[in-house]
KEMARMI-331481 format. One line per 2 residues: number of its first residue (from 0); their letters; for each residue x negated, y, z negated of N, C-alpha, C. Coordinates in pm, 1 decimal. Example, Ala and Ser with C-alpha at 12.3 -4.5 7.8 and 13.67 -1.06 7.14 Angstrom:
BEGIN
0	as	-1319.0 -569.0 -780.0 -1230.0 -450.0 -780.0 -1320.0 -330.0 -780.0 ~ -1285.0 -225.0 -708.0 -1367.0 -106.0 -714.0 -1290.0 3.0 -787.0
This chain:
BEGIN
0	dy	-5251.3 -10410.5 -10760.8 -5134.5 -10343.5 -10707.2 -5045.6 -10301.4 -10824.1 ~ -5020.3 -10171.6 -10834.0 -4942.1 -10118.8 -10946.1 -4795.7 -10162.8 -10941.1
2	er	-4744.1 -10188.4 -10821.7 -4604.3 -10231.0 -10810.7 -4584.5 -10366.0 -10878.5 ~ -4678.0 -10456.3 -10861.2 -4668.8 -10586.6 -10927.8 -4674.9 -10571.0 -11078.1
4	me	-4761.0 -10481.6 -11125.8 -4771.5 -10458.4 -11269.7 -4642.7 -10398.2 -11324.1 ~ -4579.3 -10311.6 -11245.7 -4452.9 -10251.6 -11287.2 -4344.5 -10358.1 -11299.8
6	vl	-4336.0 -10446.5 -11202.5 -4237.0 -10554.9 -11207.3 -4262.7 -10645.0 -11327.5 ~ -4387.9 -10678.7 -11350.7 -4423.3 -10762.6 -11464.7 -4388.0 -10692.7 -11596.5
8	gd	-4421.6 -10565.7 -11606.8 -4390.2 -10490.2 -11728.3 -4240.5 -10481.9 -11752.4 ~ -4163.6 -10456.2 -11647.9 -4017.4 -10450.4 -11660.0 -3961.6 -10584.9 -11705.4
10	si	-4014.7 -10691.8 -11649.9 -3967.2 -10825.9 -11685.5 -3997.7 -10858.5 -11831.7 ~ -4116.2 -10822.2 -11876.1 -4153.5 -10847.5 -12016.5 -4066.8 -10764.9 -12110.1
12	lk	-4042.3 -10638.9 -12074.8 -3956.1 -10553.1 -12155.7 -3814.8 -10611.4 -12165.9 ~ -3760.1 -10655.4 -12054.2 -3625.4 -10713.2 -12055.0 -3621.2 -10842.7 -12135.5
14	ya	-3724.0 -10924.3 -12123.4 -3730.6 -11050.1 -12198.6 -3737.5 -11022.3 -12348.8 ~ -3823.8 -10929.6 -12388.9 -3838.3 -10896.3 -12531.1 -3709.1 -10837.4 -12586.9
16	at	-3642.3 -10751.8 -12509.8 -3516.3 -10693.1 -12554.2 -3408.9 -10800.8 -12567.9 ~ -3406.5 -10895.7 -12476.4 -3309.0 -11004.7 -12482.2 -3330.0 -11090.0 -12606.5
18	is	-3453.1 -11128.6 -12633.7 -3484.4 -11210.1 -12752.0 -3450.3 -11133.7 -12879.1 ~ -3485.9 -11006.1 -12884.2 -3458.0 -10923.8 -13001.5 -3307.9 -10915.5 -13029.1
20	cf	-3229.8 -10888.8 -12925.6 -3083.9 -10880.8 -12942.1 -3026.8 -11014.6 -12987.0 ~ -3071.4 -11121.5 -12925.0 -3020.3 -11253.2 -12958.9 -3049.9 -11288.8 -13104.8
22	lq	-3170.0 -11260.1 -13151.0 -3207.1 -11293.2 -13288.7 -3140.1 -11201.5 -13390.6 ~ -3119.5 -11077.6 -13353.7 -3063.2 -10980.3 -13446.3 -2910.7 -10988.2 -13454.2
24	yr	-2845.5 -11026.7 -13346.3 -2698.8 -11028.9 -13340.1 -2649.9 -11166.1 -13295.2 ~ -2680.7 -11267.8 -13372.4 -2648.8 -11406.5 -13334.6 -2499.8 -11434.5 -13317.0
26	te	-2415.8 -11362.6 -13387.6 -2272.8 -11392.7 -13383.0 -2197.4 -11314.9 -13274.8 ~ -2267.2 -11223.1 -13208.6 -2201.4 -11142.1 -13105.7 -2182.9 -11222.0 -12976.9
28	ge	-2086.1 -11180.0 -12898.8 -2059.4 -11244.8 -12771.1 -2156.8 -11200.6 -12663.3 ~ -2149.2 -11267.9 -12550.5 -2240.2 -11242.0 -12439.6 -2231.0 -11097.8 -12389.2
30	gr	-2108.9 -11045.8 -12377.5 -2089.7 -10909.5 -12328.8 -2151.4 -10805.8 -12421.6 ~ -2131.1 -10824.4 -12550.5 -2188.0 -10731.0 -12649.1 -2341.0 -10738.6 -12647.8
32	ls	-2396.0 -10858.2 -12639.1 -2541.3 -10873.3 -12632.7 -2598.4 -10804.5 -12509.2 ~ -2528.9 -10816.8 -12398.5 -2572.4 -10752.9 -12275.1 -2572.0 -10600.6 -12290.1
34	sl	-2468.5 -10546.9 -12353.3 -2459.8 -10402.3 -12376.2 -2571.5 -10353.4 -12467.9 ~ -2599.0 -10428.8 -12572.9 -2705.6 -10392.5 -12665.9 -2842.1 -10392.8 -12595.3
36	rq	-2863.8 -10492.9 -12512.5 -2989.7 -10500.8 -12437.4 -3003.1 -10381.8 -12343.0 ~ -2893.8 -10345.1 -12275.3 -2897.2 -10231.2 -12183.9 -2929.1 -10102.1 -12258.4
38	ei	-2877.4 -10087.5 -12381.4 -2907.7 -9968.6 -12461.2 -3056.8 -9961.4 -12493.0 ~ -3116.6 -10075.6 -12523.3 -3258.7 -10079.5 -12557.8 -3345.6 -10040.9 -12438.5
40	is	-3312.5 -10092.9 -12320.4 -3398.8 -10070.8 -12204.0 -3356.4 -9951.5 -12119.0 ~ -3261.3 -9872.5 -12169.4 -3218.6 -9753.8 -12094.2 -3330.8 -9650.2 -12090.3
42	na	-3334.4 -9573.8 -11984.5 -3437.2 -9470.8 -11971.2 -3431.2 -9369.6 -12084.7 ~ -3309.2 -9336.1 -12130.0 -3295.1 -9239.7 -12239.0 -3358.7 -9292.9 -12366.9
44	nl	-3335.5 -9418.8 -12398.3 -3394.2 -9477.6 -12518.4 -3545.8 -9491.8 -12505.1 ~ -3592.6 -9535.8 -12390.3 -3736.4 -9549.7 -12369.0 -3806.3 -9414.1 -12377.5
46	yr	-3741.2 -9310.6 -12326.4 -3796.1 -9175.5 -12336.4 -3806.1 -9132.7 -12482.3 ~ -3698.7 -9155.4 -12557.0 -3696.1 -9117.0 -12698.7 -3805.5 -9188.7 -12776.2
48	vg	-3815.5 -9318.1 -12757.2 -3917.9 -9396.3 -12827.1 -4057.5 -9350.4 -12786.5 ~ -4077.4 -9330.5 -12658.3 -4208.9 -9289.1 -12609.8 -4250.5 -9152.6 -12659.0
50	me	-4158.3 -9060.4 -12662.0 -4191.6 -8923.8 -12702.0 -4195.3 -8907.2 -12853.9 ~ -4092.9 -8954.7 -12923.0 -4080.8 -8928.9 -13066.2 -4164.1 -9024.2 -13151.3
52	kl	-4163.2 -9149.5 -13118.4 -4229.7 -9247.4 -13204.2 -4374.1 -9274.2 -13162.5 ~ -4401.2 -9277.0 -13032.7 -4534.8 -9312.9 -12986.2 -4618.0 -9193.5 -12939.4
54	si	-4555.1 -9078.2 -12923.5 -4622.4 -8957.4 -12873.6 -4700.5 -8986.6 -12745.5 ~ -4637.1 -9060.0 -12655.9 -4703.5 -9104.1 -12533.3 -4732.2 -8988.8 -12437.2
56	hr	-4663.9 -8876.6 -12455.8 -4686.3 -8761.9 -12368.0 -4829.9 -8709.3 -12376.6 ~ -4899.9 -8740.3 -12484.7 -5039.1 -8696.7 -12497.7 -5128.0 -8760.2 -12391.3
58	ya	-5085.6 -8872.6 -12337.2 -5165.9 -8945.6 -12238.8 -5120.9 -8920.4 -12095.4 ~ -5016.7 -8841.0 -12077.0 -4962.7 -8814.6 -11942.9 -5048.6 -8712.6 -11869.6
60	rl	-5058.5 -8731.3 -11743.7 -5129.1 -8635.5 -11658.9 -5025.4 -8538.0 -11604.9 ~ -5038.7 -8413.4 -11641.4 -4935.8 -8315.1 -11610.9 -4976.5 -8219.4 -11498.0
62	tp	-5054.3 -8267.0 -11405.0 -5094.3 -8185.3 -11291.4 -5011.0 -8224.6 -11169.7 ~ -4992.0 -8131.7 -11077.9 -4913.4 -8164.4 -10958.0 -4980.3 -8276.1 -10876.8
64	ff	-4900.2 -8354.0 -10810.3 -4950.1 -8464.6 -10729.4 -4945.7 -8425.2 -10581.7 ~ -5061.1 -8433.9 -10516.1 -5071.0 -8406.5 -10373.6 -5120.3 -8534.0 -10305.3
66	pk	-5031.9 -8607.4 -10236.9 -5070.5 -8736.0 -10178.5 -5192.8 -8730.8 -10087.5 ~ -5209.1 -8625.3 -10011.3 -5321.8 -8617.9 -9918.0 -5455.4 -8601.8 -9990.0
68	lw	-5452.7 -8550.5 -10111.5 -5575.2 -8527.7 -10187.4 -5605.3 -8639.2 -10287.2 ~ -5514.2 -8733.3 -10300.3 -5528.9 -8837.1 -10402.2 -5631.7 -8942.3 -10361.7
70	tp	-5711.6 -8984.0 -10456.0 -5802.3 -9098.3 -10437.4 -5790.5 -9185.8 -10561.1 ~ -5813.9 -9313.6 -10548.8 -5806.6 -9401.7 -10665.3 -5906.4 -9358.2 -10772.4
72	pd	-5875.1 -9382.7 -10898.9 -5967.1 -9345.8 -11005.6 -6103.2 -9410.9 -10985.3 ~ -6208.7 -9341.8 -11022.0 -6345.9 -9389.2 -11016.5 -6397.6 -9413.7 -10874.3
74	lh	-6331.1 -9356.9 -10775.6 -6379.0 -9367.9 -10638.2 -6426.7 -9229.2 -10595.6 ~ -6555.6 -9213.0 -10586.3 -6612.6 -9083.5 -10552.0 -6666.1 -9087.6 -10409.6
76	c	-6613.2 -9002.2 -10325.5 -6655.1 -8997.6 -10185.3 -6747.0 -8881.2 -10159.7
């Protein structure tokens, strides 16, 4: 189930961002750490990292999605 994988991925991303902020900014207060973490996991930042640093767009499927025509990968009817 992709929804479970999405939740797991989001949780791991938030955990890693929290640890990174805590280790990098040990003297900052809770509010500042929370703001820094939100900046890391924001959609704008994730988009920038994905596009500029990882070139993840090369792996995206850029065709229109039609729910009635969709079948799971590797399922040939």
